[in-house]
N, CA, C and O atoms as a GROMACS GRO file, in nm:
protein
  300
    1MET      N    1   3.202   1.569  -2.144
    1MET     CA    2   3.285   1.457  -2.105
    1MET      C    3   3.389   1.500  -2.004
    1MET      O    4   3.433   1.420  -1.921
    2ALA      N    5   3.429   1.625  -2.009
    2ALA     CA    6   3.530   1.675  -1.916
    2ALA      C    7   3.480   1.673  -1.773
    2ALA      O    8   3.558   1.654  -1.680
    3THR      N    9   3.349   1.694  -1.754
    3THR     CA   10   3.297   1.694  -1.618
    3THR      C   11   3.299   1.555  -1.556
    3THR      O   12   3.314   1.542  -1.434
    4LEU      N   13   3.286   1.453  -1.638
    4LEU     CA   14   3.291   1.317  -1.585
    4LEU      C   15   3.430   1.281  -1.533
    4LEU      O   16   3.442   1.206  -1.436
    5THR      N   17   3.533   1.332  -1.596
    5THR     CA   18   3.668   1.302  -1.550
    5THR      C   19   3.703   1.375  -1.422
    5THR      O   20   3.793   1.333  -1.349
    6ASN      N   21   3.632   1.484  -1.393
    6ASN     CA   22   3.658   1.561  -1.272
    6ASN      C   23   3.587   1.503  -1.150
    6ASN      O   24   3.616   1.543  -1.037
    7LEU      N   25   3.496   1.412  -1.170
    7LEU     CA   26   3.421   1.354  -1.059
    7LEU      C   27   3.511   1.265  -0.974
    7LEU      O   28   3.597   1.193  -1.025
    8LYS      N   29   3.489   1.271  -0.843
    8LYS     CA   30   3.563   1.186  -0.751
    8LYS      C   31   3.464   1.084  -0.694
    8LYS      O   32   3.371   1.122  -0.623
    9LEU      N   33   3.483   0.959  -0.723
    9LEU     CA   34   3.393   0.853  -0.677
    9LEU      C   35   3.448   0.791  -0.550
    9LEU      O   36   3.568   0.769  -0.535
   10SER      N   37   3.357   0.764  -0.459
   10SER     CA   38   3.397   0.696  -0.335
   10SER      C   39   3.293   0.591  -0.301
   10SER      O   40   3.176   0.602  -0.340
   11ALA      N   41   3.335   0.490  -0.230
   11ALA     CA   42   3.245   0.382  -0.192
   11ALA      C   43   3.181   0.417  -0.058
   11ALA      O   44   3.249   0.457   0.036
   12ALA      N   45   3.050   0.401  -0.050
   12ALA     CA   46   2.978   0.427   0.073
   12ALA      C   47   2.956   0.295   0.146
   12ALA      O   48   2.915   0.196   0.085
   13ALA      N   49   2.983   0.293   0.273
   13ALA     CA   50   2.965   0.172   0.353
   13ALA      C   51   2.820   0.165   0.399
   13ALA      O   52   2.773   0.252   0.472
   14ARG      N   53   2.752   0.062   0.357
   14ARG     CA   54   2.613   0.042   0.399
   14ARG      C   55   2.612  -0.046   0.523
   14ARG      O   56   2.697  -0.134   0.537
   15PRO      N   57   2.518  -0.023   0.613
   15PRO     CA   58   2.511  -0.109   0.731
   15PRO      C   59   2.475  -0.252   0.692
   15PRO      O   60   2.392  -0.274   0.603
   16THR      N   61   2.537  -0.348   0.758
   16THR     CA   62   2.513  -0.487   0.722
   16THR      C   63   2.387  -0.543   0.787
   16THR      O   64   2.328  -0.638   0.736
   17SER      N   65   2.345  -0.483   0.897
   17SER     CA   66   2.224  -0.531   0.962
   17SER      C   67   2.143  -0.411   1.010
   17SER      O   68   2.197  -0.303   1.034
   18VAL      N   69   2.015  -0.433   1.023
   18VAL     CA   70   1.924  -0.329   1.070
   18VAL      C   71   1.900  -0.352   1.220
   18VAL      O   72   1.874  -0.464   1.261
   19PRO      N   73   1.910  -0.246   1.301
   19PRO     CA   74   1.886  -0.263   1.444
   19PRO      C   75   1.743  -0.312   1.470
   19PRO      O   76   1.652  -0.288   1.391
   20ALA      N   77   1.726  -0.378   1.581
   20ALA     CA   78   1.596  -0.436   1.616
   20ALA      C   79   1.489  -0.328   1.631
   20ALA      O   80   1.373  -0.351   1.598
   21VAL      N   81   1.527  -0.213   1.682
   21VAL     CA   82   1.431  -0.104   1.700
   21VAL      C   83   1.376  -0.060   1.565
   21VAL      O   84   1.256  -0.035   1.551
   22VAL      N   85   1.463  -0.050   1.467
   22VAL     CA   86   1.421  -0.007   1.334
   22VAL      C   87   1.334  -0.114   1.269
   22VAL      O   88   1.238  -0.081   1.200
   23MET      N   89   1.366  -0.241   1.289
   23MET     CA   90   1.285  -0.349   1.234
   23MET      C   91   1.144  -0.345   1.291
   23MET      O   92   1.046  -0.359   1.217
   24ARG      N   93   1.133  -0.326   1.423
   24ARG     CA   94   1.000  -0.318   1.486
   24ARG      C   95   0.924  -0.196   1.436
   24ARG      O   96   0.803  -0.203   1.412
   25ARG      N   97   0.994  -0.085   1.421
   25ARG     CA   98   0.930   0.037   1.373
   25ARG      C   99   0.878   0.018   1.231
   25ARG      O  100   0.766   0.058   1.200
   26ASN      N  101   0.958  -0.041   1.145
   26ASN     CA  102   0.915  -0.066   1.007
   26ASN      C  103   0.796  -0.160   1.001
   26ASN      O  104   0.705  -0.140   0.920
   27LYS      N  105   0.795  -0.261   1.086
   27LYS     CA  106   0.684  -0.356   1.090
   27LYS      C  107   0.556  -0.285   1.134
   27LYS      O  108   0.449  -0.308   1.077
   28LEU      N  109   0.566  -0.199   1.236
   28LEU     CA  110   0.450  -0.125   1.285
   28LEU      C  111   0.398  -0.030   1.178
   28LEU      O  112   0.276  -0.019   1.159
   29VAL      N  113   0.487   0.038   1.108
   29VAL     CA  114   0.446   0.130   1.002
   29VAL      C  115   0.377   0.053   0.890
   29VAL      O  116   0.277   0.100   0.836
   30HIS      N  117   0.428  -0.063   0.856
   30HIS     CA  118   0.368  -0.142   0.748
   30HIS      C  119   0.228  -0.190   0.786
   30HIS      O  120   0.135  -0.182   0.705
   31HIS      N  121   0.211  -0.238   0.908
   31HIS     CA  122   0.079  -0.284   0.952
   31HIS      C  123  -0.020  -0.167   0.960
   31HIS      O  124  -0.137  -0.183   0.926
   32THR      N  125   0.027  -0.052   1.005
   32THR     CA  126  -0.059   0.066   1.011
   32THR      C  127  -0.102   0.108   0.871
   32THR      O  128  -0.217   0.146   0.850
   33TRP      N  129  -0.009   0.103   0.775
   33TRP     CA  130  -0.042   0.137   0.637
   33TRP      C  131  -0.148   0.041   0.582
   33TRP      O  132  -0.242   0.085   0.516
   34GLU      N  133  -0.132  -0.090   0.609
   34GLU     CA  134  -0.231  -0.188   0.561
   34GLU      C  135  -0.368  -0.159   0.619
   34GLU      O  136  -0.469  -0.169   0.548
   35GLN      N  137  -0.374  -0.124   0.747
   35GLN     CA  138  -0.503  -0.097   0.809
   35GLN      C  139  -0.568   0.027   0.750
   35GLN      O  140  -0.689   0.028   0.728
   36THR      N  141  -0.489   0.132   0.725
   36THR     CA  142  -0.548   0.252   0.666
   36THR      C  143  -0.596   0.226   0.524
   36THR      O  144  -0.700   0.279   0.483
   37GLU      N  145  -0.523   0.146   0.449
   37GLU     CA  146  -0.567   0.112   0.313
   37GLU      C  147  -0.695   0.028   0.317
   37GLU      O  148  -0.782   0.045   0.231
   38LEU      N  149  -0.707  -0.060   0.414
   38LEU     CA  150  -0.827  -0.140   0.429
   38LEU      C  151  -0.947  -0.052   0.461
   38LEU      O  152  -1.055  -0.073   0.406
   39VAL      N  153  -0.929   0.045   0.549
   39VAL     CA  154  -1.037   0.137   0.584
   39VAL      C  155  -1.077   0.221   0.463
   39VAL      O  156  -1.195   0.242   0.438
   40LYS      N  157  -0.978   0.270   0.388
   40LYS     CA  158  -1.008   0.350   0.269
   40LYS      C  159  -1.086   0.268   0.168
   40LYS      O  160  -1.179   0.318   0.105
   41ALA      N  161  -1.049   0.141   0.152
   41ALA     CA  162  -1.119   0.054   0.056
   41ALA      C  163  -1.262   0.027   0.103
   41ALA      O  164  -1.354   0.022   0.021
   42GLN      N  165  -1.280   0.008   0.232
   42GLN     CA  166  -1.415  -0.016   0.283
   42GLN      C  167  -1.502   0.107   0.266
   42GLN      O  168  -1.620   0.095   0.234
   43GLN      N  169  -1.447   0.226   0.287
   43GLN     CA  170  -1.524   0.349   0.269
   43GLN      C  171  -1.560   0.370   0.123
   43GLN      O  172  -1.668   0.420   0.092
   44ALA      N  173  -1.470   0.332   0.034
   44ALA     CA  174  -1.496   0.348  -0.109
   44ALA      C  175  -1.581   0.234  -0.165
   44ALA      O  176  -1.629   0.242  -0.278
   45GLY      N  177  -1.600   0.129  -0.086
   45GLY     CA  178  -1.679   0.015  -0.132
   45GLY      C  179  -1.604  -0.078  -0.223
   45GLY      O  180  -1.665  -0.150  -0.302
   46THR      N  181  -1.472  -0.080  -0.213
   46THR     CA  182  -1.390  -0.167  -0.296
   46THR      C  183  -1.319  -0.270  -0.208
   46THR      O  184  -1.331  -0.267  -0.086
   47GLN      N  185  -1.246  -0.360  -0.273
   47GLN     CA  186  -1.171  -0.462  -0.202
   47GLN      C  187  -1.026  -0.421  -0.190
   47GLN      O  188  -0.971  -0.360  -0.281
   48PHE      N  189  -0.963  -0.453  -0.078
   48PHE     CA  190  -0.819  -0.433  -0.062
   48PHE      C  191  -0.760  -0.567  -0.024
   48PHE      O  192  -0.800  -0.628   0.075
   49ALA      N  193  -0.666  -0.613  -0.104
   49ALA     CA  194  -0.601  -0.740  -0.077
   49ALA      C  195  -0.451  -0.714  -0.059
   49ALA      O  196  -0.380  -0.694  -0.158
   50PRO      N  197  -0.402  -0.715   0.065
   50PRO     CA  198  -0.258  -0.696   0.085
   50PRO      C  199  -0.181  -0.813   0.026
   50PRO      O  200  -0.225  -0.928   0.031
   51THR      N  201  -0.065  -0.782  -0.029
   51THR     CA  202   0.017  -0.886  -0.092
   51THR      C  203   0.151  -0.897  -0.020
   51THR      O  204   0.191  -0.806   0.053
   52ARG      N  205   0.217  -1.007  -0.043
   52ARG     CA  206   0.351  -1.027   0.011
   52ARG      C  207   0.436  -1.091  -0.097
   52ARG      O  208   0.384  -1.156  -0.188
   53LEU      N  209   0.566  -1.074  -0.087
   53LEU     CA  210   0.658  -1.135  -0.182
   53LEU      C  211   0.696  -1.274  -0.133
   53LEU      O  212   0.731  -1.293  -0.017
   54ARG      N  213   0.689  -1.368  -0.222
   54ARG     CA  214   0.726  -1.505  -0.189
   54ARG      C  215   0.822  -1.556  -0.297
   54ARG      O  216   0.799  -1.535  -0.416
   55THR      N  217   0.928  -1.622  -0.254
   55THR     CA  218   1.024  -1.678  -0.348
   55THR      C  219   0.978  -1.816  -0.390
   55THR      O  220   0.951  -1.903  -0.307
   56VAL      N  221   0.969  -1.835  -0.522
   56VAL     CA  222   0.922  -1.962  -0.577
   56VAL      C  223   1.034  -2.019  -0.663
   56VAL      O  224   1.094  -1.948  -0.744
   57GLU      N  225   1.062  -2.147  -0.646
   57GLU     CA  226   1.163  -2.214  -0.727
   57GLU      C  227   1.094  -2.306  -0.827
   57GLU      O  228   1.010  -2.388  -0.790
   58GLU      N  229   1.131  -2.292  -0.953
   58GLU     CA  230   1.075  -2.377  -1.056
   58GLU      C  231   1.144  -2.513  -1.051
   58GLU      O  232   1.267  -2.520  -1.050
   59LYS      N  233   1.066  -2.618  -1.048
   59LYS     CA  234   1.121  -2.753  -1.031
   59LYS      C  235   1.207  -2.797  -1.148
   59LYS      O  236   1.313  -2.857  -1.129
   60ASP      N  237   1.161  -2.767  -1.271
   60ASP     CA  238   1.234  -2.819  -1.386
   60ASP      C  239   1.362  -2.743  -1.416
   60ASP      O  240   1.461  -2.804  -1.457
   61THR      N  241   1.364  -2.611  -1.398
   61THR     CA  242   1.483  -2.533  -1.431
   61THR      C  243   1.568  -2.498  -1.310
   61THR      O  244   1.688  -2.473  -1.322
   62GLY      N  245   1.507  -2.497  -1.192
   62GLY     CA  246   1.581  -2.462  -1.071
   62GLY      C  247   1.595  -2.312  -1.049
   62GLY      O  248   1.665  -2.270  -0.957
   63LEU      N  249   1.530  -2.232  -1.133
   63LEU     CA  250   1.538  -2.087  -1.119
   63LEU      C  251   1.448  -2.040  -1.005
   63LEU      O  252   1.339  -2.093  -0.984
   64ARG      N  253   1.496  -1.941  -0.933
   64ARG     CA  254   1.417  -1.883  -0.826
   64ARG      C  255   1.370  -1.745  -0.870
   64ARG      O  256   1.446  -1.668  -0.930
   65ARG      N  257   1.245  -1.714  -0.840
   65ARG     CA  258   1.193  -1.582  -0.872
   65ARG      C  259   1.095  -1.541  -0.762
   65ARG      O  260   1.040  -1.625  -0.691
   66GLN      N  261   1.075  -1.412  -0.751
   66GLN     CA  262   0.983  -1.362  -0.649
   66GLN      C  263   0.850  -1.328  -0.714
   66GLN      O  264   0.845  -1.264  -0.819
   67VAL      N  265   0.743  -1.372  -0.651
   67VAL     CA  266   0.609  -1.345  -0.699
   67VAL      C  267   0.529  -1.281  -0.587
   67VAL      O  268   0.555  -1.305  -0.469
   68GLN      N  269   0.432  -1.199  -0.625
   68GLN     CA  270   0.343  -1.139  -0.526
   68GLN      C  271   0.223  -1.230  -0.509
   68GLN      O  272   0.156  -1.266  -0.606
   69VAL      N  273   0.195  -1.266  -0.385
   69VAL     CA  274   0.080  -1.349  -0.354
   69VAL      C  275  -0.004  -1.275  -0.250
   69VAL      O  276   0.050  -1.202  -0.167
   70PRO      N  277  -0.136  -1.293  -0.254
   70PRO     CA  278  -0.219  -1.227  -0.155
   70PRO      C  279  -0.198  -1.286  -0.016
   70PRO      O  280  -0.178  -1.407  -0.001
   71LYS      N  281  -0.202  -1.201   0.084
   71LYS     CA  282  -0.188  -1.247   0.221
   71LYS      C  283  -0.316  -1.315   0.264
   71LYS      O  284  -0.424  -1.286   0.214
   72ARG      N  285  -0.301  -1.407   0.357
   72ARG     CA  286  -0.419  -1.467   0.418
   72ARG      C  287  -0.469  -1.372   0.526
   72ARG      O  288  -0.395  -1.335   0.617
   73VAL      N  289  -0.593  -1.334   0.516
   73VAL     CA  290  -0.651  -1.240   0.613
   73VAL      C  291  -0.740  -1.316   0.708
   73VAL      O  292  -0.827  -1.392   0.666
   74LYS      N  293  -0.718  -1.295   0.837
   74LYS     CA  294  -0.803  -1.360   0.937
   74LYS      C  295  -0.939  -1.294   0.939
   74LYS      O  296  -0.949  -1.171   0.937
   75PRO      N  297  -1.046  -1.374   0.943
   75PRO     CA  298  -1.181  -1.315   0.943
   75PRO      C  299  -1.215  -1.250   1.074
   75PRO      O  300  -1.325  -1.196   1.089
   0.00000   0.00000   0.00000
């Protein structure tokens, strides 16, 4: 317990927005990952269904929750 009292806590400032270059880079990395997973699945003879998070609101309670839904893949 003595070690916990000796700790010095400080608040770290997180960036409020992501630069456009980083957003484009992340998007490119994500699409490249999906393509490699698709190729791996085709080589293994299995299916790969990429998913995305979608926010769904329940009509009766008004609660919002995130669900994973399969992406629409262009033929």
